[in-house]
N, C-alpha and C positions, 0 to 999 in steps of 0.2 A: 826212878821216878819215872813215869809216862806224862810226857805233855798231851795234854787235849788239844782235837784240832778243833779251829775257831769254827763256828757255825756256819753252815752254808746259807745264806740269805735268798729265799727265790722269788720273795715278795716285799718292797721296801715301804715301808708302812711312814705315811706323811700324815696320817689323821690329826696329829696334834697342828703341825703346820698350816692344815687346812684350815682350822680354826682361828687363823691371823690371819686381821686385814691387810698388813703390807704384805704378807707372803703372797696371799690371792691377786693384792693389787700390782705388786711386783709380776706375777706369770700372767697376769692379762695384759700388764705393757709390755711386756717379752714377747707375747703372742702379736700383739699390734705393730708394735716396730720392726720385729721381722718380716713381717710384709709390705710396713711403710719404707723401707729404706731403700727396696730396690726400685718399686713403684717411683719413688721419688727423686731417684737417682737419673733420669733421663731428662731432670729440670733442673739436677743440680742442686738439690734440695736435701737440706739433712733437718730433722724436725723443729731445731731452734730458728734455723731461718724461714721454715716454712710457718712457724706463729709469728715471726717479726711481719714478715710480710701480709702474714691474712688480717693481722691487728692493724697494719698500716692500710691496707687494701679497705676494712669497713671503717675508719676511724680515719681518713685522710687528713693532715695536719696535727696528729697526736707527734704529741714529744717526746724523746727520750726517757725523760723519768715518769712521764705515763706509760711507756713501755714496759722499763723496768718494773713499775710496780703491779701493772697487767699481767705480766708474766713471769712474775718473782726472780728477775733477774738483776745482777749487782752490774752496775753500772761500767766500772772497766770492761767487762765480759760482752756489754751491749757495744762499745764504742767500736771496737775492732770487726765485729759484726755489720754493725751499719756502713761502715767504711768499705768493706769488701761488697756490700750489695748494691752500694752507691756508684763503686766500679765496675761492678757489672752490668750498669746503666738501669737497673731495678726500681732504684728509687733515688729521689732527689729531696735536699732539705731546702726550706724557703723559710724568710723569716718568719717569724709567729706574730699574727695580727695585734695579739694585746699582751706580749712580754717581748720586750725589745731585745732582753738577754738569750731567749729560747728560739730554737728554730723547730718549725713543723715539717713533718716526714710525709711524704707524698709517693706515690707511685709512677713510673715512668708509662707511658703506652707499653712499653714493652713489658715492665713490670706486671701490669695490669693483664696482659694478652696473658702470660705467664701464670699467674694467680689463679685467673678463670679456669684455666687448662688444670692447675696441681689442684685446685680445691675439689672439680669435678671428679678426678683421681682419687681424692681424701674421702670422697662421699661414697664412693663404688668400694673404697677399701674397708669403709665403716660397714656398707654392708655385709659384706663378705666375711669380716670377721665376727660381727653379731648375728650370724645368718642362725643360729642355733634358738637366740632369744626372740619374743615376741616383737611387736612394736612398743607395747605397754611396758613390757622388761626393759628393754631398750632404754625407755624415757626413764624409767624408774631408777635402772642402774646408773644414768649420768644423774638423776637426781642425786641420791644417795652417796656417789662419789664426790660431789661436787659438795655435801654437805659436810665430808669429811675435811677437806682441804680448804673451803672458805669460814670454815668453824672459827 
């Protein structure tokens, strides 16, 4: 009995995968992350730390609970991140003015300076990775993605 050789694939068909939102969102995310990681390495920031510090920069006094809700993080995961960022001198905790049990998170001067640079780098990265999109397409893409995860 003669065994057939497997077919030689010269073109991989991903047409079905390309119809899936999750597949496309993941591919886009990987493209952005592959650029984000080396650009943010100079600031010692990974995506989660960048997000945490950005939210604090734009919401001085935000609580850990509010941060968890805004970034969809679990409290135990946030505790270590906050501690590490505090140890680096990028943020401080201060008593919350309305809730005696809570602490507000604030950037230090160093944290603010770092985030001004890091957010400028993130804006440049966004321009680079979205260069194939028009401004209107970029705005629409953001709106549509947010519609999926805020649904």
